[in-house]
C-alpha positions as CSV (number, residue, x, y, z in Angstrom):
1,M,-14.5,110.5,119.3
2,A,-12.7,107.6,120.3
3,I,-8.8,107.5,120.5
4,Q,-7.2,106.2,117.1
5,Y,-3.9,105.3,118.5
6,P,-2.3,103.9,121.8
7,V,-1.3,106.5,124.5
8,S,1.6,105.9,127.0
9,P,1.0,104.2,130.5
10,G,0.0,107.1,133.2
11,T,-2.0,109.1,130.6
12,V,-5.7,110.1,132.0
13,L,-8.5,109.7,129.5
14,L,-12.2,109.6,129.6
15,C,-13.7,106.0,129.6
16,D,-17.1,105.5,128.7
17,Y,-18.3,102.4,130.7
18,S,-21.9,102.9,129.7
19,K,-21.5,101.4,126.2
20,G,-22.8,97.9,126.9
21,G,-20.8,95.0,128.4
22,F,-20.8,96.3,132.1
23,L,-23.2,95.8,134.9
24,E,-23.4,97.2,138.4
25,P,-21.5,97.0,140.6
26,E,-19.1,97.3,137.8
27,M,-18.2,100.7,136.3
28,V,-21.4,101.8,134.3
29,K,-21.0,105.5,133.5
30,R,-18.4,107.9,131.9
31,R,-15.3,108.6,134.0
32,P,-11.7,109.4,134.0
33,A,-9.3,106.6,133.8
34,V,-5.6,106.1,133.9
35,V,-4.1,103.8,131.1
36,V,-1.9,101.2,133.0
37,S,-0.6,99.1,130.0
38,P,1.7,99.8,127.6
39,R,1.3,98.9,123.7
40,L,1.5,95.3,123.1
41,P,2.2,93.3,120.1
42,Y,-1.1,91.8,118.5
43,R,-3.4,93.7,120.9
44,D,-4.4,96.4,118.5
45,K,-7.2,99.0,119.7
46,L,-7.0,97.6,123.2
47,C,-5.6,99.0,126.5
48,T,-5.9,98.3,130.4
49,V,-7.3,101.0,132.6
50,V,-7.9,101.9,136.1
51,P,-11.0,104.1,136.6
52,L,-10.5,107.4,138.8
53,S,-13.3,108.4,141.4
54,G,-13.7,111.7,143.1
55,S,-15.0,110.2,146.0
56,E,-12.9,109.0,148.8
57,P,-13.5,105.3,149.9
58,E,-15.4,104.8,153.1
59,R,-12.5,103.1,154.5
60,P,-8.7,103.1,153.5
61,V,-7.9,99.8,151.5
62,S,-4.7,98.7,149.8
63,Y,-6.4,98.6,146.2
64,V,-7.4,102.2,146.1
65,A,-4.5,104.8,145.5
66,R,-5.0,108.5,146.2
67,I,-3.7,110.6,143.3
68,D,-3.1,114.4,143.6
69,L,-3.1,116.1,140.3
70,A,-1.1,119.5,139.7
71,S,-4.2,120.9,138.2
72,P,-8.0,119.9,137.8
73,L,-9.3,118.0,134.9
74,P,-11.7,120.1,132.7
75,A,-15.4,120.2,133.6
76,P,-17.2,118.3,134.9
77,F,-14.2,116.6,136.5
78,E,-12.6,119.5,138.2
79,H,-10.9,117.6,141.2
80,N,-7.6,117.9,142.1
81,V,-7.7,114.7,144.3
82,W,-8.8,111.2,142.9
83,W,-9.0,107.8,144.0
84,A,-7.7,105.1,141.7
85,K,-10.0,102.1,142.1
86,C,-7.4,99.5,141.2
87,D,-9.9,96.7,141.9
88,M,-11.8,97.8,138.8
89,L,-8.9,97.1,136.6
90,A,-10.2,96.5,132.9
91,T,-8.9,95.9,129.5
92,V,-11.3,97.9,127.1
93,S,-11.6,98.9,123.5
94,F,-10.2,102.3,122.1
95,D,-13.9,102.9,121.2
96,R,-14.6,103.5,124.9
97,L,-11.8,106.0,125.3
98,D,-11.5,109.7,124.5
99,L,-9.3,112.7,125.1
100,F,-10.4,115.7,127.4
101,R,-11.7,118.4,125.1
102,T,-10.7,122.0,125.9
103,A,-11.7,125.3,124.3
104,R,-11.0,125.9,120.5
105,D,-8.0,127.6,119.4
106,Q,-8.3,131.0,117.3
107,T,-8.8,129.1,114.0
108,G,-11.6,126.9,115.6
109,K,-9.8,123.8,115.8
110,R,-10.5,121.8,119.0
111,K,-7.9,121.5,121.6
112,Y,-7.3,118.2,123.5
113,L,-5.5,117.4,126.7
114,Q,-3.5,114.4,127.7
115,P,-2.9,114.8,131.4
116,K,0.0,112.4,132.6
117,L,0.7,111.4,136.1
118,P,3.8,111.8,137.8
119,E,5.9,108.9,138.1
120,P,5.0,108.3,142.0
121,A,1.3,108.5,141.3
122,F,1.8,105.9,138.6
123,R,3.8,103.7,141.0
124,A,1.2,104.1,143.7
125,I,-1.5,102.7,141.2
126,Q,0.9,99.9,140.0
127,E,1.2,98.9,143.8
128,A,-2.5,99.2,144.4
129,I,-3.1,96.9,141.3
130,L,-0.9,94.3,142.7
131,A,-2.8,94.4,146.0
132,A,-6.1,94.2,144.1
133,L,-5.1,91.0,142.4
134,G,-3.5,89.8,145.7
135,I,0.1,89.8,144.3
136,H,2.3,90.7,147.1
137,R,5.9,91.8,146.8
138,T,8.5,90.4,149.2
């Protein structure tokens, strides 16, 4: 089920890039993504995300940031180390985004996770986004 409300920057969600509109070599499957935009006025049901990959890039590039999580994400995304592909920045509808689901509680109600990146990891993503956009700080 899609998210219904904005989440804070640095939150890791699932993004379904397979829902029409994207073509290879763009992202075209379901994968974790980090929300990088705050809630903006007059921008309902949209946020900007950076996809995460479990595969290290073939060569080091300034627009990919290594992200180390304290604990792995739920199956099938059980990696502790992720690579934020900041050259694949996208503004997407909430309809593409979902929370990670975990086990149910004792009453049968589903539980959800909203992993949040530590501040240094989020700053690394912001720097990699600037590099991907060709913006260099002086």
